[in-house]
N, C-alpha and C positions, 0 to 999 in steps of 0.2 A: 471649233474643233477641240481646243484645249478644255473648254468647259465640259464637252461631251466625254472626253477621256477621263477627266477628274471624276465625273459622276459615275462612269463605268467602274473605275477603281474602287470608289466608295461602295458601290453595290456588291462588289466581289468581296471586299475586306470586312464589311460590316457584320455579315453573319458569322464570320470566323471570330471576330473580336467579341461579339455577343456570346458565342459558345464558350470562348475562353473565360469570359467574366462569369458565366454560369458555372463552369467547372471549378473555378477558384472559390466561388461562393459555396458550392456544395462541399468542397473539401474542408473549408473552414468550419462547417457545422458539425462534423463528426469527430473532431478532436480539438483539444485546447492547445494554445501556445504556452509553453512552459519555459521560462527563462530563469536562470539562477541569479540570486542577489547575495553577495557575500558581505558579511559584516564582521569586523574584527573588534571585539570588545576589549577595553583596557580597564583593569581593576585598580582600586585605590591601594596605595602602598601599605596602609595599615591592615588591609584585608588579607594580604598575601605576604606579610613580612617574614614568615617562616617558610614560605613556599614561593620563592621568586619566579620559579618556572611557570607559575599559574597567573602571571601578570596578564597574559592574553588568552583569549579563547576565540574560536572561529565559528560563526553561524552562517551557513549557506541555506537559504530558503527559496522556495519557488515563487515566482511572480507569474500569475495566471492572466492570460488575455486570449483574444481570438474567438470568443463565443458570441454568436449573433444576438442571442436573447440576453438583455442586460440583467434581468432578474436571475437567470440561471448563473450568469457570470458572477454576480454578487454572492450567491449562495456558495459557489465553489471556492471563491476567494475567502469567504468567511470560514468554511470548513478547514481550509489549509493555512489559516493564519498561525503564526508561531505559538501564540498563547493556547490555541486549541489542540496542539499536538501533545506536548508534555506538561501543560498547565503552568508554563512560565513565560514571561515576557522577556524581551531583550534587557530591559532594565533590571529585572529580577535575576537574570543570569549574571549580569554585571555585578550585582550586589552580593553574590554568593560565589564561593571559590570552587564549586564542584565541577562545573562544565569544562570540558576540553574542546569538544567538537560537536556541532549539530549539523546534520546534512540530510539529504534525501536522494532517492533513486526512483525514476519513472520506470515502472515495469511494463506498462501498456498504455497506449494513448491513441486509439483509433476506434472506429465503429461505435462512436458515442460512449466510450468507456475510458475513464482515466483511472489508472491503478498506480498508486504511489506509496512508497515506504519511507518513513522517516527513521533516523537513528541518531542517538546521542551517546557520547562516551564521556566519562568523568571519573573522578576519584575523590574519596573521602577517607574512610578507614581502609578501603580497598578499591581497586579499579573495577568499574562496572560499566555496562552498556545496556541500553534500552532501545526498543523499536516500537513503532506505531504505524499501522497500515490503514489505508483508505482505498476503497473501490467505489468510484463515483459515477453515477449515471449522468452523462452530459446533456441528456434531453430534459431533465428536470432539476439537475444540480443537487441531487440528494445521494447520500451514501446508500449503497445497495444493502438490502436485507435478504436473507435466504428466501423469504416468502415472495420476493419480487421476481425471482428467477427459477426457483425450484418448486416442484409440485408438493404442496403442503402435506397431502395424504401419504407421501412417500418419504417424509422426513426421517422416520424411524429406520427405514431400510438404508437410506443414504448415510445416516450417521453410523449405522452398523458397518457399512462398507469402509468408512474412514477409520472407525475404531479398530477394525481388524489390522490395519497398518500400524496403528499406535501400539496395539498389544504385541505385534511382532517385534517392534522396535524395543519395547520394554523387556521382552524376553532376551533379545540380543544384548542389551545393556546388562541384564542380570548374569548372563553367561560370561561376559567379559570381566565382571567385578566380583562375583560370588566367591571364586577360589582365592583371590588375593585379599578379600575383605570379608571375614567370617560374619561380621555384624552388618553387612550390606543390607540384607533383607529387613532387619529391624529399623535401620535408618530410613529406608525408603517407605516402609509400612507406616512410619509415623506421619507421612504426608497424606495418608488416606489413599483409597483406590482411585486410580486414574482411568477415566473412561471418556471417550468422545461421545457426547450426547447431542440430541437434536438442537439444544440451546446453543451449541458451539458452531452451528452451521453458518451463522451470520458473518463470521470472520473468514473471508476467502480472497485469494488473489487471482486475477484473470491473466491468462496468456493466450497466445494464438493457438496453442495445442490443448489446453485444458485448464482446470482449476486446481489451485493449491490451497487446501484447507489449513488454516493456522490454528495452533493450539498452544496455549501458555500453561505449563504445568505449575508454575509459580513456586518452584523450589527456592528455599533460602540460599543465599550465596555460599554458605559453607558446604552445601551438597550439590551445587550447581553442576558439577561434573557428571552427576548421575541423571540429570534432567534430559528427557527426550527432546529431539530437535524441534518437534512441533510443526513440521511442514509435510503435508501429505498430498501428493499430486494424483489427480484422477483425470484421465483423458476425456475429451468430449465424446469419444466413441463409447466409453464406459458410462458416461453420464446421460446418454440419450434418454433412458427411461425416466430420469428424474427432472429433466429440464422442461420448463414451461415453453411450449413452442412459440407462444406469443409474447414471451418475456424478452429481456435484453440479451439473454444467452441463446435464444432460439435460432439466431442467425448462424450459430456455429454447428448446428446439427441438421441443417437442411441440405 
């Protein structure tokens, strides 16, 4: 009788356990596990003798795991290694006094898309900050390009849609500064015409509600206050005509 009861329990529980294992396996495939690793670097005394406050700097970088395909995992890890972000290794950061903090933020991590932004702050002649963004396809471990997710024949129209937001922002900046700075127009004109073009479509950030296109005007530090923010959100509803239905973003428009 005991053996019969045990077999009966196993027959009831086994399907549930199998289903649970399948569910866990499926969930692990559509997102990465991202854990932070913090490194505090200590610089040589002779390097910072006139700037003792720069003795230490903090580097927090992501450790990626949880992807079933080992080749894809290696690709993602390679893309997100410290050296590949701002072209400096931990050793190089230690041997230079500029860096104060290196960190990252995960913007989106599901539906086989990992979207992550790195930032670093430091100071030399002046305080400065930089950012670098990656939107990665977790099915193949490669950084998305516009041609992967948007209809190529509509690049011009899509870029024009984003450019309209950029031009509105530039007009607003001009209105805010022209009265107080008579030479504002000359200063900005020296940077050349700013226009969001099809070539700029490759740099975009993914969220559950839409895409934020990123644009770096590249103004020098002395006129950075006049630089446009460079982030232009377009909802998936607006993007429907431009998204490839069979691409990675197609799931958001069905």
